[in-house]
N, CA, C, O and the ligand as a Tripos MOL2 file, in Angstrom:
@<TRIPOS>MOLECULE
protein
  241   239    61     0     0
PROTEIN
NO_CHARGES

@<TRIPOS>ATOM
      1 N         -25.4170   15.7640   29.1840 N.3       1 MET1
      2 CA        -24.0650   16.2420   28.7790 C.3       1 MET1
      3 C         -22.9560   15.3310   28.2440 C.2       1 MET1
      4 O         -21.7470   15.5420   28.3380 O.2       1 MET1
      5 N         -23.5130   14.3620   27.7090 N.am      2 THR2
      6 CA        -22.5450   13.3110   27.0760 C.3       2 THR2
      7 C         -22.2930   13.4840   25.6410 C.2       2 THR2
      8 O         -21.3690   12.8640   25.1160 O.2       2 THR2
      9 N         -23.0870   14.3280   24.9180 N.am      3 THR3
     10 CA        -22.7950   14.6830   23.5410 C.3       3 THR3
     11 C         -21.5710   15.0220   23.0270 C.2       3 THR3
     12 O         -21.3200   14.6350   21.8850 O.2       3 THR3
     13 N         -20.5510   15.8260   23.7780 N.am      4 SER4
     14 CA        -19.2900   16.2600   23.4910 C.3       4 SER4
     15 C         -18.3280   15.0530   23.1870 C.2       4 SER4
     16 O         -17.3330   15.2270   22.4830 O.2       4 SER4
     17 N         -18.6290   13.8590   23.7120 N.am      5 THR5
     18 CA        -17.4410   12.8300   23.3910 C.3       5 THR5
     19 C         -17.5930   12.1440   22.1640 C.2       5 THR5
     20 O         -16.7530   11.3340   21.7720 O.2       5 THR5
     21 N         -18.7290   12.4550   21.4720 N.am      6 LEU6
     22 CA        -18.5610   11.6570   19.8540 C.3       6 LEU6
     23 C         -17.7440   12.0210   18.8420 C.2       6 LEU6
     24 O         -17.1570   11.2400   18.0940 O.2       6 LEU6
     25 N         -17.6930   13.4040   18.8070 N.am      7 ALA7
     26 CA        -16.6230   13.7590   17.6670 C.3       7 ALA7
     27 C         -15.1490   13.2070   18.0070 C.2       7 ALA7
     28 O         -14.5560   12.5720   17.1350 O.2       7 ALA7
     29 N         -14.4950   13.4560   19.3670 N.am      8 PRO8
     30 CA        -13.1690   12.8450   19.1610 C.3       8 PRO8
     31 C         -13.0750   11.4300   19.0930 C.2       8 PRO8
     32 O         -12.0710   10.9580   18.5610 O.2       8 PRO8
     33 N         -14.0950   10.5470   19.6150 N.am      9 VAL9
     34 CA        -14.1620    9.4200   19.1880 C.3       9 VAL9
     35 C         -13.9210    9.0080   17.5900 C.2       9 VAL9
     36 O         -13.0440    8.3070   17.0850 O.2       9 VAL9
     37 N         -14.8660    9.6060   17.0870 N.am     10 ALA10
     38 CA        -14.9670    9.4960   15.5230 C.3      10 ALA10
     39 C         -13.7410    9.6510   14.7860 C.2      10 ALA10
     40 O         -13.3420    8.8720   13.9200 O.2      10 ALA10
     41 N         -13.0500   10.9060   15.2530 N.am     11 THR11
     42 CA        -11.6890   11.3510   14.7570 C.3      11 THR11
     43 C         -10.5410   10.1810   15.1090 C.2      11 THR11
     44 O          -9.8000    9.6720   14.2680 O.2      11 THR11
     45 N         -10.5550    9.9270   16.2800 N.am     12 GLY12
     46 CA         -9.4590    8.8120   16.5770 C.3      12 GLY12
     47 C          -9.9040    7.5990   15.8120 C.2      12 GLY12
     48 O          -9.0330    6.9810   15.2000 O.2      12 GLY12
     49 N         -11.2000    7.1600   15.7640 N.am     13 THR13
     50 CA        -11.3250    5.9770   14.8970 C.3      13 THR13
     51 C         -10.8740    6.1900   13.4660 C.2      13 THR13
     52 O         -10.3250    5.2390   12.9100 O.2      13 THR13
     53 N         -11.0460    7.3620   12.7840 N.am     14 ARG14
     54 CA        -10.5660    7.5290   11.3780 C.3      14 ARG14
     55 C          -9.1510    7.4230   11.4080 C.2      14 ARG14
     56 O          -8.6010    6.5990   10.6770 O.2      14 ARG14
     57 N          -8.4730    8.1820   12.1880 N.am     15 ALA15
     58 CA         -7.0490    8.1540   12.0750 C.3      15 ALA15
     59 C          -6.3950    6.5950   12.3960 C.2      15 ALA15
     60 O          -5.2560    6.3010   12.0320 O.2      15 ALA15
     61 N          -7.0420    5.9090   12.9290 N.am     16 ALA16
     62 CA         -6.7390    4.6800   13.3010 C.3      16 ALA16
     63 C          -6.8720    3.7820   12.0110 C.2      16 ALA16
     64 O          -6.0570    2.9770   11.5600 O.2      16 ALA16
     65 N          -7.8840    4.0720   11.6270 N.am     17 GLU17
     66 CA         -8.1980    3.0750   10.1550 C.3      17 GLU17
     67 C          -7.2780    3.4160    8.9140 C.2      17 GLU17
     68 O          -7.1760    2.6330    7.9700 O.2      17 GLU17
     69 N          -6.5920    4.6700    8.9690 N.am     18 ARG18
     70 CA         -5.8710    5.0050    7.9950 C.3      18 ARG18
     71 C          -4.5300    3.9960    7.6000 C.2      18 ARG18
     72 O          -4.2580    3.9510    6.4010 O.2      18 ARG18
     73 N          -3.8650    3.3620    8.3330 N.am     19 PRO19
     74 CA         -2.9680    2.3620    7.8910 C.3      19 PRO19
     75 C          -3.5370    1.0930    7.4310 C.2      19 PRO19
     76 O          -2.9610    0.2990    6.6880 O.2      19 PRO19
     77 N          -4.7570    0.9540    7.9470 N.am     20 VAL20
     78 CA         -5.6170   -0.3400    7.2790 C.3      20 VAL20
     79 C          -5.8750    0.0060    5.9290 C.2      20 VAL20
     80 O          -5.7160   -0.7270    4.9530 O.2      20 VAL20
     81 N          -6.3050    1.2330    5.9440 N.am     21 ALA21
     82 CA         -6.8240    1.6430    4.2960 C.3      21 ALA21
     83 C          -5.6390    1.5570    3.2900 C.2      21 ALA21
     84 O          -5.8030    0.9960    2.2070 O.2      21 ALA21
     85 N          -4.3570    2.1500    3.6670 N.am     22 VAL22
     86 CA         -3.1070    2.3310    2.9760 C.3      22 VAL22
     87 C          -2.8910    0.6740    2.7880 C.2      22 VAL22
     88 O          -2.6300    0.3050    1.6440 O.2      22 VAL22
     89 N          -2.9730   -0.2250    3.7180 N.am     23 ALA23
     90 CA         -2.4120   -1.5780    3.3880 C.3      23 ALA23
     91 C          -3.4460   -2.3200    2.2320 C.2      23 ALA23
     92 O          -3.0960   -3.0160    1.2790 O.2      23 ALA23
     93 N          -4.4150   -2.0510    2.5170 N.am     24 ILE24
     94 CA         -5.5760   -2.5540    1.5400 C.3      24 ILE24
     95 C          -5.2640   -1.9100    0.1730 C.2      24 ILE24
     96 O          -5.2250   -2.6680   -0.7950 O.2      24 ILE24
     97 N          -5.0580   -0.7040    0.0040 N.am     25 ALA25
     98 CA         -4.9060   -0.0300   -1.1930 C.3      25 ALA25
     99 C          -3.6130   -0.5540   -1.7910 C.2      25 ALA25
    100 O          -3.5500   -0.8020   -2.9960 O.2      25 ALA25
    101 N          -2.5710   -0.7310   -0.9700 N.am     26 ALA26
    102 CA         -1.2250   -1.1650   -1.2990 C.3      26 ALA26
    103 C          -1.3300   -2.7700   -1.9180 C.2      26 ALA26
    104 O          -0.6690   -3.1550   -2.8820 O.2      26 ALA26
    105 N          -2.2080   -3.5330   -1.2310 N.am     27 PHE27
    106 CA         -2.4570   -4.7760   -1.8000 C.3      27 PHE27
    107 C          -3.1080   -4.9090   -2.8570 C.2      27 PHE27
    108 O          -2.7090   -5.6480   -3.7570 O.2      27 PHE27
    109 N          -4.1700   -4.2490   -2.9290 N.am     28 LEU28
    110 CA         -4.9230   -4.1830   -4.2710 C.3      28 LEU28
    111 C          -3.9100   -3.7640   -5.4450 C.2      28 LEU28
    112 O          -3.8900   -4.4690   -6.4540 O.2      28 LEU28
    113 N          -3.2720   -2.9160   -5.3750 N.am     29 GLY29
    114 CA         -2.4560   -2.0560   -6.4680 C.3      29 GLY29
    115 C          -1.3530   -3.2680   -6.7120 C.2      29 GLY29
    116 O          -1.1570   -3.5960   -7.8820 O.2      29 GLY29
    117 N          -0.7530   -3.8270   -5.8480 N.am     30 LEU30
    118 CA          0.1610   -4.7960   -6.1310 C.3      30 LEU30
    119 C          -0.3950   -5.9670   -6.8310 C.2      30 LEU30
    120 O           0.2580   -6.5490   -7.6980 O.2      30 LEU30
    121 N          -1.6240   -6.3460   -6.4690 N.am     31 GLY31
    122 CA         -2.1820   -7.5530   -7.0940 C.3      31 GLY31
    123 C          -2.5210   -7.0200   -8.5370 C.2      31 GLY31
    124 O          -2.4520   -7.9150   -9.3790 O.2      31 GLY31
    125 N          -2.8210   -5.9570   -8.9620 N.am     32 LEU32
    126 CA         -3.3070   -5.4310  -10.2680 C.3      32 LEU32
    127 C          -1.7620   -5.4470  -10.8900 C.2      32 LEU32
    128 O          -1.6090   -5.8640  -12.0380 O.2      32 LEU32
    129 N          -0.7840   -5.0530  -10.2250 N.am     33 LEU33
    130 CA          0.5540   -5.0080  -11.0030 C.3      33 LEU33
    131 C           0.9770   -6.5130  -11.3920 C.2      33 LEU33
    132 O           1.3530   -6.7260  -12.5450 O.2      33 LEU33
    133 N           0.9270   -7.4840  -10.5200 N.am     34 PHE34
    134 CA          1.4640   -8.6110  -10.5370 C.3      34 PHE34
    135 C           0.4100   -9.3250  -11.4900 C.2      34 PHE34
    136 O           0.8070  -10.2500  -12.1980 O.2      34 PHE34
    137 N          -0.8840   -8.9350  -11.5290 N.am     35 MET35
    138 CA         -1.7000   -9.9210  -12.4600 C.3      35 MET35
    139 C          -1.4870   -9.4930  -13.9460 C.2      35 MET35
    140 O          -1.6500  -10.2630  -14.8920 O.2      35 MET35
    141 N          -1.0890   -8.1290  -14.0620 N.am     36 ALA36
    142 CA         -1.1950   -7.5250  -15.3550 C.3      36 ALA36
    143 C           0.4930   -8.0940  -15.9590 C.2      36 ALA36
    144 O           0.6370   -8.4580  -17.1260 O.2      36 ALA36
    145 N           1.5280   -8.0830  -15.0610 N.am     37 GLY37
    146 CA          2.8160   -8.2390  -15.3770 C.3      37 GLY37
    147 C           3.1340   -9.6880  -15.5840 C.2      37 GLY37
    148 O           4.0930  -10.0800  -16.2490 O.2      37 GLY37
    149 N           2.1720  -10.5450  -14.9030 N.am     38 PHE38
    150 CA          2.7410  -12.1890  -15.3140 C.3      38 PHE38
    151 C           1.0980  -12.7680  -15.7250 C.2      38 PHE38
    152 O           0.5720  -13.7920  -15.2880 O.2      38 PHE38
    153 N           0.5950  -11.9280  -16.5410 N.am     39 SER39
    154 CA         -0.5070  -12.6360  -17.1660 C.3      39 SER39
    155 C          -0.3260  -13.2420  -18.3960 C.2      39 SER39
    156 O           0.3170  -12.6220  -19.2430 O.2      39 SER39
    157 N          -0.8090  -14.4270  -18.6790 N.am     40 PRO40
    158 CA         -0.4840  -15.0740  -19.8910 C.3      40 PRO40
    159 C          -0.7970  -14.2910  -21.1850 C.2      40 PRO40
    160 O          -0.0960  -14.4600  -22.1830 O.2      40 PRO40
    161 N          -1.9190  -13.3700  -21.1800 N.am     41 ALA41
    162 CA         -2.5150  -12.4780  -22.2250 C.3      41 ALA41
    163 C          -1.2260  -11.6610  -22.4790 C.2      41 ALA41
    164 O          -0.6340  -10.9700  -21.6500 O.2      41 ALA41
    165 N          -0.8880  -11.8700  -23.8230 N.am     42 ILE42
    166 CA          0.2780  -11.1370  -24.2190 C.3      42 ILE42
    167 C          -0.1820   -9.5000  -24.2400 C.2      42 ILE42
    168 O           0.6040   -8.6030  -23.9310 O.2      42 ILE42
    169 N          -1.6170   -9.2580  -24.6660 N.am     43 ALA43
    170 CA         -1.8260   -7.9640  -24.7000 C.3      43 ALA43
    171 C          -1.9480   -7.3490  -23.5850 C.2      43 ALA43
    172 O          -1.7440   -6.1350  -23.5740 O.2      43 ALA43
    173 N          -2.2710   -7.9620  -22.5040 N.am     44 LEU44
    174 CA         -2.4780   -7.1060  -21.1220 C.3      44 LEU44
    175 C          -1.1480   -7.0350  -20.5520 C.2      44 LEU44
    176 O          -0.9480   -6.1430  -19.7280 O.2      44 LEU44
    177 N           0.0740   -8.0590  -20.9420 N.am     45 HIS45
    178 CA          1.1980   -7.7090  -20.5750 C.3      45 HIS45
    179 C           1.9410   -6.7430  -21.1450 C.2      45 HIS45
    180 O           2.8060   -6.1130  -20.5360 O.2      45 HIS45
    181 N           1.6130   -6.5610  -22.4590 N.am     46 ASN46
    182 CA          2.3040   -5.6220  -23.2900 C.3      46 ASN46
    183 C           1.5660   -4.1890  -22.9160 C.2      46 ASN46
    184 O           2.3060   -3.2220  -23.0950 O.2      46 ASN46
    185 N           0.5120   -3.9410  -22.5280 N.am     47 ALA47
    186 CA         -0.1710   -2.8010  -22.0130 C.3      47 ALA47
    187 C           0.3970   -2.4310  -20.8220 C.2      47 ALA47
    188 O           0.5200   -1.2220  -20.6280 O.2      47 ALA47
    189 N           0.7860   -3.2260  -19.9480 N.am     48 ALA48
    190 CA          1.2540   -2.9650  -18.5990 C.3      48 ALA48
    191 C           2.8060   -2.6700  -18.8390 C.2      48 ALA48
    192 O           3.2800   -1.7700  -18.1450 O.2      48 ALA48
    193 N           3.6160   -3.2920  -19.6980 N.am     49 HIS49
    194 CA          5.0570   -3.0160  -20.1520 C.3      49 HIS49
    195 C           4.9760   -1.4130  -20.9230 C.2      49 HIS49
    196 O           5.6910   -0.4830  -20.5480 O.2      49 HIS49
    197 N           4.0820   -1.3120  -21.9300 N.am     50 ASP50
    198 CA          4.1090    0.2010  -22.2130 C.3      50 ASP50
    199 C           3.9000    1.2160  -21.3400 C.2      50 ASP50
    200 O           4.5360    2.2700  -21.3710 O.2      50 ASP50
    201 N           2.7800    0.8770  -20.3220 N.am     51 PHE51
    202 CA          2.4880    2.0050  -19.3620 C.3      51 PHE51
    203 C           3.6750    2.2730  -18.4620 C.2      51 PHE51
    204 O           3.8910    3.3550  -17.9150 O.2      51 PHE51
    205 N           4.5370    1.0220  -18.3440 N.am     52 ARG52
    206 CA          5.8130    1.2870  -17.2760 C.3      52 ARG52
    207 C           6.5600    2.0410  -18.1780 C.2      52 ARG52
    208 O           7.0810    2.9750  -17.5680 O.2      52 ARG52
    209 N           6.8450    2.0470  -19.3800 N.am     53 HIS53
    210 CA          7.8620    2.9730  -20.1980 C.3      53 HIS53
    211 C           7.0730    4.3660  -20.1780 C.2      53 HIS53
    212 O           7.7940    5.3620  -20.2290 O.2      53 HIS53
    213 N           5.9200    4.5390  -20.1210 N.am     54 THR54
    214 CA          5.5730    5.7890  -20.1020 C.3      54 THR54
    215 C           6.0340    6.5210  -18.9130 C.2      54 THR54
    216 O           6.4430    7.6790  -18.9960 O.2      54 THR54
    217 N           5.9750    5.8510  -17.7820 N.am     55 GLN55
    218 CA          6.2550    6.5330  -16.3980 C.3      55 GLN55
    219 C           7.4570    6.2700  -16.2040 C.2      55 GLN55
    220 O           7.8070    5.9580  -15.0660 O.2      55 GLN55
    221 N           8.5960    6.3360  -17.4780 N.am     56 ASN56
    222 CA         10.1600    6.4890  -17.1300 C.3      56 ASN56
    223 C          10.5090    5.3910  -15.8680 C.2      56 ASN56
    224 O          11.3530    5.7140  -15.0330 O.2      56 ASN56
    225 N           9.9070    4.2570  -15.7910 N.am     57 PHE57
    226 CA         10.2720    3.2270  -14.9080 C.3      57 PHE57
    227 C          11.4480    2.5060  -15.5280 C.2      57 PHE57
    228 O          11.3600    2.1510  -16.7040 O.2      57 PHE57
    229 N          12.4070    2.2930  -14.9140 N.am     58 PRO58
    230 CA         13.6600    1.3790  -15.5700 C.3      58 PRO58
    231 C          13.1170   -0.0700  -15.8470 C.2      58 PRO58
    232 O          12.4630   -0.7190  -15.0310 O.2      58 PRO58
    233 N          13.4300   -0.4410  -16.9510 N.am     59 CYS59
    234 CA         12.6730   -1.8440  -17.4020 C.3      59 CYS59
    235 C          13.9030   -2.5730  -17.9220 C.2      59 CYS59
    236 O          14.4620   -3.3250  -17.1240 O.2      59 CYS59
    237 N          14.4220   -2.4510  -19.1960 N.am     60 HIS60
    238 CA         15.3060   -3.2290  -19.7770 C.3      60 HIS60
    239 C          16.1850   -2.0510  -20.6180 C.2      60 HIS60
    240 O          17.1430   -2.3780  -21.3180 O.2      60 HIS60
    241 ZN         10.5390   -2.3830  -21.3670 Zn       61 ZN61
@<TRIPOS>BOND
     1     1     2 1
     2     2     3 1
     3     3     4 2
     4     3     5 am
     5     5     6 1
     6     6     7 1
     7     7     8 2
     8     7     9 am
     9     9    10 1
    10    10    11 1
    11    11    12 2
    12    11    13 am
    13    13    14 1
    14    14    15 1
    15    15    16 2
    16    15    17 am
    17    17    18 1
    18    18    19 1
    19    19    20 2
    20    19    21 am
    21    21    22 1
    22    22    23 1
    23    23    24 2
    24    23    25 am
    25    25    26 1
    26    26    27 1
    27    27    28 2
    28    27    29 am
    29    29    30 1
    30    30    31 1
    31    31    32 2
    32    31    33 am
    33    33    34 1
    34    34    35 1
    35    35    36 2
    36    35    37 am
    37    37    38 1
    38    38    39 1
    39    39    40 2
    40    39    41 am
    41    41    42 1
    42    42    43 1
    43    43    44 2
    44    43    45 am
    45    45    46 1
    46    46    47 1
    47    47    48 2
    48    47    49 am
    49    49    50 1
    50    50    51 1
    51    51    52 2
    52    51    53 am
    53    53    54 1
    54    54    55 1
    55    55    56 2
    56    55    57 am
    57    57    58 1
    58    58    59 1
    59    59    60 2
    60    59    61 am
    61    61    62 1
    62    62    63 1
    63    63    64 2
    64    63    65 am
    65    65    66 1
    66    66    67 1
    67    67    68 2
    68    67    69 am
    69    69    70 1
    70    70    71 1
    71    71    72 2
    72    71    73 am
    73    73    74 1
    74    74    75 1
    75    75    76 2
    76    75    77 am
    77    77    78 1
    78    78    79 1
    79    79    80 2
    80    79    81 am
    81    81    82 1
    82    82    83 1
    83    83    84 2
    84    83    85 am
    85    85    86 1
    86    86    87 1
    87    87    88 2
    88    87    89 am
    89    89    90 1
    90    90    91 1
    91    91    92 2
    92    91    93 am
    93    93    94 1
    94    94    95 1
    95    95    96 2
    96    95    97 am
    97    97    98 1
    98    98    99 1
    99    99   100 2
   100    99   101 am
   101   101   102 1
   102   102   103 1
   103   103   104 2
   104   103   105 am
   105   105   106 1
   106   106   107 1
   107   107   108 2
   108   107   109 am
   109   109   110 1
   110   110   111 1
   111   111   112 2
   112   111   113 am
   113   113   114 1
   114   114   115 1
   115   115   116 2
   116   115   117 am
   117   117   118 1
   118   118   119 1
   119   119   120 2
   120   119   121 am
   121   121   122 1
   122   122   123 1
   123   123   124 2
   124   123   125 am
   125   125   126 1
   126   126   127 1
   127   127   128 2
   128   127   129 am
   129   129   130 1
   130   130   131 1
   131   131   132 2
   132   131   133 am
   133   133   134 1
   134   134   135 1
   135   135   136 2
   136   135   137 am
   137   137   138 1
   138   138   139 1
   139   139   140 2
   140   139   141 am
   141   141   142 1
   142   142   143 1
   143   143   144 2
   144   143   145 am
   145   145   146 1
   146   146   147 1
   147   147   148 2
   148   147   149 am
   149   149   150 1
   150   150   151 1
   151   151   152 2
   152   151   153 am
   153   153   154 1
   154   154   155 1
   155   155   156 2
   156   155   157 am
   157   157   158 1
   158   158   159 1
   159   159   160 2
   160   159   161 am
   161   161   162 1
   162   162   163 1
   163   163   164 2
   164   163   165 am
   165   165   166 1
   166   166   167 1
   167   167   168 2
   168   167   169 am
   169   169   170 1
   170   170   171 1
   171   171   172 2
   172   171   173 am
   173   173   174 1
   174   174   175 1
   175   175   176 2
   176   175   177 am
   177   177   178 1
   178   178   179 1
   179   179   180 2
   180   179   181 am
   181   181   182 1
   182   182   183 1
   183   183   184 2
   184   183   185 am
   185   185   186 1
   186   186   187 1
   187   187   188 2
   188   187   189 am
   189   189   190 1
   190   190   191 1
   191   191   192 2
   192   191   193 am
   193   193   194 1
   194   194   195 1
   195   195   196 2
   196   195   197 am
   197   197   198 1
   198   198   199 1
   199   199   200 2
   200   199   201 am
   201   201   202 1
   202   202   203 1
   203   203   204 2
   204   203   205 am
   205   205   206 1
   206   206   207 1
   207   207   208 2
   208   207   209 am
   209   209   210 1
   210   210   211 1
   211   211   212 2
   212   211   213 am
   213   213   214 1
   214   214   215 1
   215   215   216 2
   216   215   217 am
   217   217   218 1
   218   218   219 1
   219   219   220 2
   220   219   221 am
   221   221   222 1
   222   222   223 1
   223   223   224 2
   224   223   225 am
   225   225   226 1
   226   226   227 1
   227   227   228 2
   228   227   229 am
   229   229   230 1
   230   230   231 1
   231   231   232 2
   232   231   233 am
   233   233   234 1
   234   234   235 1
   235   235   236 2
   236   235   237 am
   237   237   238 1
   238   238   239 1
   239   239   240 2
@<TRIPOS>SUBSTRUCTURE
     1 MET1         2 RESIDUE 1 A MET
     2 THR2         6 RESIDUE 1 A THR
     3 THR3        10 RESIDUE 1 A THR
     4 SER4        14 RESIDUE 1 A SER
     5 THR5        18 RESIDUE 1 A THR
     6 LEU6        22 RESIDUE 1 A LEU
     7 ALA7        26 RESIDUE 1 A ALA
     8 PRO8        30 RESIDUE 1 A PRO
     9 VAL9        34 RESIDUE 1 A VAL
    10 ALA10       38 RESIDUE 1 A ALA
    11 THR11       42 RESIDUE 1 A THR
    12 GLY12       46 RESIDUE 1 A GLY
    13 THR13       50 RESIDUE 1 A THR
    14 ARG14       54 RESIDUE 1 A ARG
    15 ALA15       58 RESIDUE 1 A ALA
    16 ALA16       62 RESIDUE 1 A ALA
    17 GLU17       66 RESIDUE 1 A GLU
    18 ARG18       70 RESIDUE 1 A ARG
    19 PRO19       74 RESIDUE 1 A PRO
    20 VAL20       78 RESIDUE 1 A VAL
    21 ALA21       82 RESIDUE 1 A ALA
    22 VAL22       86 RESIDUE 1 A VAL
    23 ALA23       90 RESIDUE 1 A ALA
    24 ILE24       94 RESIDUE 1 A ILE
    25 ALA25       98 RESIDUE 1 A ALA
    26 ALA26      102 RESIDUE 1 A ALA
    27 PHE27      106 RESIDUE 1 A PHE
    28 LEU28      110 RESIDUE 1 A LEU
    29 GLY29      114 RESIDUE 1 A GLY
    30 LEU30      118 RESIDUE 1 A LEU
    31 GLY31      122 RESIDUE 1 A GLY
    32 LEU32      126 RESIDUE 1 A LEU
    33 LEU33      130 RESIDUE 1 A LEU
    34 PHE34      134 RESIDUE 1 A PHE
    35 MET35      138 RESIDUE 1 A MET
    36 ALA36      142 RESIDUE 1 A ALA
    37 GLY37      146 RESIDUE 1 A GLY
    38 PHE38      150 RESIDUE 1 A PHE
    39 SER39      154 RESIDUE 1 A SER
    40 PRO40      158 RESIDUE 1 A PRO
    41 ALA41      162 RESIDUE 1 A ALA
    42 ILE42      166 RESIDUE 1 A ILE
    43 ALA43      170 RESIDUE 1 A ALA
    44 LEU44      174 RESIDUE 1 A LEU
    45 HIS45      178 RESIDUE 1 A HIS
    46 ASN46      182 RESIDUE 1 A ASN
    47 ALA47      186 RESIDUE 1 A ALA
    48 ALA48      190 RESIDUE 1 A ALA
    49 HIS49      194 RESIDUE 1 A HIS
    50 ASP50      198 RESIDUE 1 A ASP
    51 PHE51      202 RESIDUE 1 A PHE
    52 ARG52      206 RESIDUE 1 A ARG
    53 HIS53      210 RESIDUE 1 A HIS
    54 THR54      214 RESIDUE 1 A THR
    55 GLN55      218 RESIDUE 1 A GLN
    56 ASN56      222 RESIDUE 1 A ASN
    57 PHE57      226 RESIDUE 1 A PHE
    58 PRO58      230 RESIDUE 1 A PRO
    59 CYS59      234 RESIDUE 1 A CYS
    60 HIS60      238 RESIDUE 1 A HIS
    61 ZN61       241 GROUP 0 **** ****
């Protein structure tokens, strides 16, 4: 009669991993943003700049 304890443990583990997943996703997203923004390749920089304008992000 110990099978009922598996599901709550798995649910608690999943909820505890959520902040870690958000932090990893934010880190990767910011990494992509800074790589594109500060890239010496002008084409990549311009593509990131154009995307920022399409999202109505204040730029210049
Ligand atoms: Zn701009």
